[in-house]
C-alpha positions as MATLAB code, in Angstrom:
seq = 'XXXXXXXXXXXXXXXXXXXXXXXXXXXXXXXXXXXXXXXXXXXXXXXXXXXXXXXXXXXXXXXXXXXXXXXXXXXXXXXXXXX';
ca = [
     -56.033   19.499    6.446;
     -55.104   15.909    5.594;
     -53.583   17.082    2.306;
     -50.909   18.993    4.235;
     -49.964   15.933    6.258;
     -49.818   13.755    3.159;
     -47.610   16.271    1.410;
     -45.338   16.446    4.462;
     -45.249   12.625    4.675;
     -44.343   12.402    0.988;
     -41.585   14.960    1.517;
     -40.181   12.970    4.447;
     -40.320    9.741    2.413;
     -38.404   11.444   -0.395;
     -35.714   12.539    2.053;
     -35.514    9.029    3.494;
     -35.096    7.623   -0.042;
     -32.309   10.144   -0.749;
     -30.582    9.246    2.515;
     -30.886    5.525    1.728;
     -29.344    6.145   -1.682;
     -26.443    8.031   -0.091;
     -25.980    5.215    2.437;
     -25.883    2.725   -0.446;
     -23.173    4.766   -2.183;
     -21.183    4.970    1.051;
     -21.454    1.196    1.507;
     -20.108    0.682   -2.016;
     -17.153    2.971   -1.217;
     -16.549    1.146    2.070;
     -16.553   -2.152    0.176;
     -13.954   -0.802   -2.261;
     -11.799    0.459    0.615;
     -12.042   -2.913    2.359;
     -10.890   -4.573   -0.865;
      -7.871   -2.267   -1.010;
      -7.107   -2.929    2.656;
      -7.259   -6.652    1.932;
      -4.547   -6.212   -0.705;
      -2.182   -4.416    1.690;
      -0.950   -7.506    3.626;
       0.080   -9.316    0.439;
       1.940   -6.216   -0.795;
       3.629   -5.871    2.602;
       4.761   -9.506    2.343;
       6.167   -8.786   -1.136;
       8.074   -5.768    0.190;
       9.443   -7.779    3.127;
      10.618  -10.473    0.701;
      12.235   -7.876   -1.565;
      13.934   -6.233    1.427;
      15.190   -9.615    2.654;
      16.683  -10.325   -0.767;
      18.368   -6.913   -0.827;
      19.708   -7.451    2.695;
      21.079  -10.841    1.674;
      22.886   -9.302   -1.325;
      24.260   -6.533    0.886;
      25.629   -9.109    3.318;
      27.242  -11.015    0.448;
      28.782   -7.803   -0.897;
      29.982   -6.908    2.593;
      31.614  -10.322    2.957;
      33.315   -9.902   -0.426;
      34.512   -6.446    0.571;
      36.014   -7.825    3.771;
      37.840  -10.547    1.827;
      39.332   -7.919   -0.458;
      40.301   -5.627    2.441;
      42.218   -8.340    4.243;
      44.166   -9.671    1.298;
      47.877   -9.109    1.818;
      49.590   -6.742   -0.595;
      46.262   -5.611   -2.019;
      46.211   -2.318   -3.824;
      44.283   -0.661   -6.602;
      45.974    1.579   -9.064;
      44.340    4.061  -11.396;
      44.462    1.627  -14.334;
      42.102   -0.767  -12.521;
      39.544    1.858  -11.583;
      36.763    2.167  -14.136;
      33.558    4.133  -13.910;
];
């Protein structure tokens, strides 16, 4: 009679060990995900900086374009167009 309970207890302990192992693996994965999430803000800052630089160049190009547009007697002939 006690042998059956001991066997059942051993079986339950084995399941608990398996579950603990799975929990450990999940915690490792969560740690890796948290690391990746921690890297996101610095990458976002890099992208914002890159976008700001691009926007600045676009504004400069826009200003240059306006200067050219408003020059008197400005024209472009086919000889000045190059691809």
